[in-house]
C-alpha positions as a Python dict, from the first residue, in 0.01 Angstrom:
ca = {
    (1, 'M'): (0, 0, 0),
    (2, 'D'): (-163, -301, 174),
    (3, 'E'): (-276, -577, -30),
    (4, 'T'): (-504, -888, 52),
    (5, 'K'): (-497, -1177, -160),
    (6, 'R'): (-765, -1455, -143),
    (7, 'D'): (-730, -1810, -253),
    (8, 'T'): (-1052, -1853, -425),
    (9, 'Q'): (-998, -2200, -570),
    (10, 'A'): (-1150, -2376, -255),
    (11, 'G'): (-1299, -2058, -101),
    (12, 'C'): (-1047, -2122, 196),
    (13, 'A'): (-981, -1812, 411),
    (14, 'C'): (-682, -2000, 541),
    (15, 'H'): (-478, -1900, 244),
    (16, 'Q'): (-516, -1538, 249),
    (17, 'T'): (-201, -1314, 280),
    (18, 'K'): (-155, -959, 338),
    (19, 'K'): (142, -728, 218),
    (20, 'R'): (234, -511, 513),
    (21, 'S'): (393, -182, 497),
    (22, 'A'): (774, -179, 592),
    (23, 'E'): (679, 33, 884),
    (24, 'E'): (396, -201, 1017),
    (25, 'Y'): (612, -510, 950),
    (26, 'R'): (896, -346, 1165),
    (27, 'K'): (678, -241, 1460),
    (28, 'L'): (517, -595, 1490),
    (29, 'C'): (859, -776, 1449),
    (30, 'N'): (1000, -537, 1713),
    (31, 'R'): (699, -627, 1944),
    (32, 'L'): (753, -1004, 1902),
    (33, 'S'): (1141, -976, 1947),
    (34, 'R'): (1070, -808, 2293),
    (35, 'I'): (836, -1084, 2387),
    (36, 'E'): (1081, -1345, 2264),
    (37, 'G'): (1335, -1188, 2499),
    (38, 'Q'): (1076, -1197, 2777),
    (39, 'I'): (1007, -1568, 2732),
    (40, 'R'): (1381, -1630, 2711),
    (41, 'G'): (1428, -1427, 3037),
    (42, 'I'): (1122, -1651, 3208),
    (43, 'R'): (1325, -1948, 3100),
    (44, 'G'): (1638, -1812, 3265),
    (45, 'M'): (1441, -1750, 3583),
    (46, 'L'): (1307, -2105, 3587),
    (47, 'D'): (1679, -2225, 3524),
    (48, 'R'): (1805, -2025, 3819),
    (49, 'D'): (1522, -2137, 4059),
    (50, 'A'): (1374, -1802, 4086),
    (51, 'Y'): (1068, -1750, 4326),
    (52, 'C'): (728, -1868, 4192),
    (53, 'P'): (567, -1523, 4217),
    (54, 'D'): (867, -1350, 4046),
    (55, 'I'): (847, -1595, 3748),
    (56, 'L'): (449, -1552, 3756),
    (57, 'A'): (473, -1164, 3754),
    (58, 'Q'): (734, -1185, 3439),
    (59, 'A'): (472, -1433, 3270),
    (60, 'A'): (190, -1199, 3328),
    (61, 'A'): (404, -936, 3164),
    (62, 'A'): (480, -1153, 2857),
    (63, 'N'): (113, -1235, 2836),
    (64, 'E'): (25, -852, 2843),
    (65, 'A'): (297, -798, 2560),
    (66, 'L'): (148, -1062, 2332),
    (67, 'N'): (-216, -908, 2399),
    (68, 'A'): (-69, -574, 2295),
    (69, 'F'): (70, -750, 1988),
    (70, 'S'): (-254, -892, 1916),
    (71, 'R'): (-434, -550, 1966),
    (72, 'E'): (-198, -377, 1722),
    (73, 'L'): (-254, -652, 1456),
    (74, 'L'): (-611, -641, 1493),
    (75, 'S'): (-612, -263, 1475),
    (76, 'S'): (-425, -271, 1154),
    (77, 'H'): (-639, -549, 1023),
    (78, 'I'): (-970, -340, 1095),
    (79, 'R'): (-824, -18, 928),
    (80, 'S'): (-707, -191, 627),
    (81, 'C'): (-849, -540, 522),
    (82, 'V'): (-1195, -493, 679),
    (83, 'V'): (-1262, -124, 584),
    (84, 'N'): (-1127, -208, 220),
    (85, 'D'): (-1343, -505, 191),
    (86, 'V'): (-1655, -341, 326),
    (87, 'R'): (-1605, -64, 75),
    (88, 'A'): (-1562, -314, -204),
    (89, 'G'): (-1907, -453, -95),
    (90, 'N'): (-1761, -771, 55),
    (91, 'D'): (-1985, -777, 367),
    (92, 'E'): (-1866, -1140, 464),
    (93, 'I'): (-1550, -967, 624),
    (94, 'V'): (-1778, -859, 919),
    (95, 'D'): (-1868, -1221, 989),
    (96, 'E'): (-1479, -1316, 964),
    (97, 'L'): (-1408, -1017, 1209),
    (98, 'L'): (-1670, -1118, 1437),
    (99, 'S'): (-1525, -1484, 1447),
    (100, 'T'): (-1186, -1342, 1484),
    (101, 'L'): (-1326, -1140, 1811),
    (102, 'R'): (-1469, -1447, 1944),
    (103, 'R'): (-1155, -1647, 1934),
    (104, 'L'): (-959, -1376, 2089),
    (105, 'M'): (-1197, -1300, 2370),
    (106, 'K'): (-1204, -1662, 2506),
}
């Protein structure tokens, strides 16, 4: 079960947490592990004096992998946190979502 906790002492959204299912946690960690491997690979290419366009191609792939991670996390957030908060009458979550989307779409 997804569970969101909010720190209401200061009304600060920066202290929110979410209990993720084991499956969601595993999927997100696997994605991050692959991204870490890609970044280490890019570093290795740089260490081996690889050709610039080859490094740039790998950097673009790593960037897309990180974007895919963000899309997966955002999807999960909308399907759980946002839906649950809207159903509970907390419409402020929509403003938070819009703010998050603005930051992601820079």
